N, C-alpha and C positions, 0 to 999 in steps of 0.2 A: 861362855859363849864366848866367838871369837866377833870384835865391835868393831873387825879395822872397816874403815869407809869404804878404801879403795878395794877392798877385797868385795864389800856388798857391792859397789857399783859394776864390777867385772863378773858376778856372781846374777847380777839383772841383766848383765848383756846390756847397760846405758852407755849411749855416744860421749865421751866425755867432754867432747867440742860441744856439744850441744848443749849439757850440763853447763861448761864453763859461761856462754852466750846467755842460758838464763840468767845464770848468777852473776854477770855484768849490767842485765837490763834492770833487775832486782836493786842491783847496787847504787845505778843511777837513778833511782828512783828513792831509793834512802837516802843517797845524795841531797837530792832535792828537795826535799820531807824537813831534813839536819837541818838544809840554809835556809827553810823557812819558818826553822823555829822550834820543831818539832824533837821533844823530849828522847833521848836513847831506847828509856825502857822501855816509853809507848811502841815504837818499834818494835822492839824484842816481843812484846807481848802481840802482838798486829802478826810478826812472823810465827810462831808457834799458832798463834791462833788460826791463823790460814793455813799450815800444816795439818792444823787438827781437824779443817772444814773439808782441805782436798780429800784426806782420808774418810771422811764420814761420805761426802758426797762419794767417791769413785773405790768405794768397798776396797782401801788397800791400807786396813788397821794395822795388819802385821809388820808389813810393810813399813810403813810410819814408826813405828814401836821401835825395831830393829834400829831405822834410822836417827831418830829423836836418842834411842840408847848410846849407840855407838859415838853422837856428837857428844851425850854429856860424857861419855870415857874421855874421850879426847882434850874436850876443856880441862876435866879434872885431872889428865896427865901433865896438861898445859899447865897449869896452876901448881902442881906442886913442884915444877921444874922452878918456874917466876919465883915460890917462895921457897925453893931451896929444902922443903921438906921429905921425906921420905915414904915412898907409897905403902909399904909394910906397915 
């Protein structure tokens, strides 16, 4: 299965500019929380919990699963690049 985030967004016909605006809004709030002393791990748990809650409330679990798998694949790929290990 292809977990390319750009392809997923294109397939859903999402407006990338609106996605960026939403991301910017969320990142500003996160920066304020970090500045106020909130631990990074707490923020990550809150973000994942929010994704899970939204997927439940709006009945979009399949899309949320695909999105989270794609994000995980990208993070793992970046982790291998950073560490110098091979993917195979």
